[in-house]
C-alpha positions in Angstrom: -30.6 -41.5 -56.4 -28.3 -44.3 -55.2 -26.7 -44.3 -51.7 -23.3 -43.5 -53.3 -24.8 -40.5 -55.2 -26.4 -39.2 -52.0 -23.1 -39.6 -50.0 -21.2 -37.8 -52.8 -23.7 -35.0 -52.8 -23.5 -34.5 -49.1 -19.7 -34.6 -49.1 -19.5 -31.8 -51.8 -19.9 -29.0 -49.3 -18.3 -28.5 -45.9 -21.6 -28.3 -44.0 -23.0 -31.5 -45.5 -19.7 -33.3 -45.0 -19.6 -32.2 -41.3 -23.1 -33.4 -40.7 -22.6 -36.7 -42.4 -19.3 -37.4 -40.7 -20.7 -36.5 -37.3 -23.6 -38.8 -37.8 -21.3 -41.6 -38.8 -19.2 -41.1 -35.7 -22.3 -41.2 -33.5 -23.4 -44.4 -35.2 -20.0 -46.0 -34.7 -20.3 -45.2 -30.9 -23.7 -46.7 -30.7 -25.4 -43.3 -30.2 -27.9 -43.8 -33.0 -31.7 -44.3 -32.8 -33.3 -46.8 -35.1 -36.6 -45.6 -36.5 -39.2 -47.1 -38.9 -39.5 -45.4 -42.3 -42.7 -43.7 -43.1 -44.0 -44.8 -46.5 -46.2 -42.2 -48.3 -49.6 -43.2 -49.4 -50.3 -43.5 -53.1 -52.6 -40.5 -53.1 -50.2 -38.2 -51.1 -49.2 -34.9 -52.8 -45.4 -34.6 -53.5 -43.5 -32.5 -51.0 -42.6 -29.1 -52.3 -40.1 -27.2 -50.0 -41.0 -23.9 -51.7 -44.5 -23.9 -50.2 
């Protein structure tokens, strides 16, 4: 999924839009925390939120 697709998905519902816009505002005010991404190992099981 592209970044544009993810943004569009989040903006489709009020809760997602509110969260996204609040995060953007915090980032604009320098209130963000930079973190390293965690890369999954090749043998990791896919995440299933139903479990």
